[in-house]
N, C-alpha and C positions, 0 to 999 in steps of 0.2 A: 823235676823234684816235682812232688807234691805237696801243697800247702794245707796247714792244719784250719780247720774251717776260723778259726780266731783271729786268724792271717787274714784269709779272704775276706774276712768282715772288714778289716782294715784298710784292706786294697780298697774294696767295693763303695766302703765309706768316703775315701782319699777320689773317687772316681765322682762320687756323685756330689764334691764338693766340687769339684773341678768343671762337672757341667755345670754347675750351678753360680759357678763365677765366670762362664766361659761366654759372655756378650751373647744373649737371647737363647743360648743353646736349652734352657731349661726350659722357656715356654714351648719346643718342642720336642723334651723329654715328657712333660707334662700333657703335652695333645696327643702325641702317639701310644703315651699309656692311659690315658684318663683320669691321671691321679692329679687330685683338686691340691690347691694350696694347703690350705686346713689338714687335710691326710696327708699329703707330704711331711709336712711337719711332725705330725703326728705317730708316724711310720717310720720315717728315716734309717731307724737304725735297725727292723726288721731283716729278716733273711730274704724273706721275697723283695721288699724294695729295693736291695742292697742288692739280689742278685740280676733285674730290674735293671736295674743302671750300669753294669756290666753288659746287659745283652745290649740296650742302647749302644752305649760308648763302642760297644763292636762293630757297630753297623756301617764302620766309617772308619778306613784307616786313617785318614787325617786326625780325628779325635783321639783314637788308639796312639798314634804317637804325638800329639798336644799333650795330652795327660802323659805320658809317660816321658817325656821332655819334664815336663814341669815339674813331677814329683820324685824325678831320677830314678826310675825303674826301668829295668827292660820292658820290650817292646811286646814280650809272650806272657806278663806278667799278668793281664787283664781275665786271659783267655785260663789260664792257669787256676789262679781266684775264682774264676767262675765255675770250674768245673768241682770245687772243694767247696761248693754251697750247692743246698738243696735244686734238684732239676740240672745238675751241671751237667752228668756222667754223658757223655758223649755216645749216641746211638750208632752202631756200625751195622750196616743191612747185607755187608756179603760177609 
């Protein structure tokens, strides 16, 4: 089932908070995205940063399961949330 954008943003904000509290993972996130602490604080609630947080989270199954277990979400929720945010439409080449 598709999520509304507001629901997707809530899931993404939860994911970003989980990343921030996951022992050093925030440093990896900032290093891989190039965002600095001040910019992250200023833009944490923007669709671009929220989408990036989900993109980052979904790079590792252990991160997805860790987040979903902690938040009580189904394991497919981050992908469904990402699809509901700008740039989240899956491209099928066949």
